[in-house]
N, C-alpha and C positions, 0 to 999 in steps of 0.2 A: 563692701564685698571682701570676703576673706579668701585669699588664694591659698590653696593647699601647699604647705611647705614640704620640704623633703622629709620623708618618713624616717623615723628613727629605726636603725637596723635592729631587728630582734635577735634573739639568741641564734647562733649558727646551728644548723641541723647537725645532729650527731652523725659522724661518719659510719657508713654501713660496714659491717665486718666482712672481710673478703673470705670466701670459703677456702678451706685448706685444699691443696692439690690432692687429687685422688691417688691412692696407692697404685703403682703400676701393676698391670695384669700379669699373672705368672706366665713365664715363657712357655710357649707350646713347643713340644718336640718337633723336630724337622719333618718327620714322616707321620706324626700323629701318635706314635707309640702303639699302633695296633699290632696284634699278634700275627695276623696274616702277612703283614709287611715284613715283620721280623723273620718269620719262617721262610718266606720267599727269598729274602736277601741272604739268609744263612744257607739255604739250599743252593742258591746261585754261587756263593763263595766256595762251597764244597765241590760243586761240579766243576768250577774253574780250576780248583786245585787238582782234581782228578784228571782233567784234560791236560794240564801241564805235566802231571806225573806220567801219563800214558805215552806221551810223545817219545821221550828217550827210552822208555821201557820197551816199546815195540822194536826200536832199532837194536836194542841189546838182545832181544829174543831171536833176531835174525843172525846174530853172531857178530855184529859190528861192535868194536870196542867203544866204550862210552868216552865222549870228550869231556873236557872240564865244564863246558856249558851244560851238557846233559846231567852231570853230577850236581851242578848248582841248581838246575831245574828240579831234580828229584828231591834234593835237600829242602828247597823252598816249599815244594808241594807237601812234603811230609810235615814240615813245621807248621803249615797253615791248617792242616786237617786235624786239629785237636779234638 
């Protein structure tokens, strides 16, 4: 009776190529870049500048001399409303 001996190792299987990592997806804008979002945000900024501008202006119309804070508010509001 012949006993089976240790089998001779055959050729090693070829290593499988690893797939290359996929390119990262392009970054999506924070708010999606939709025009309605841009228009709403822009209108909100303009209204905020108008509100800041009108506060000191009302007091100046009543004859109250403007303070340095009022002048700073008006200057800020004018520079924001490009």
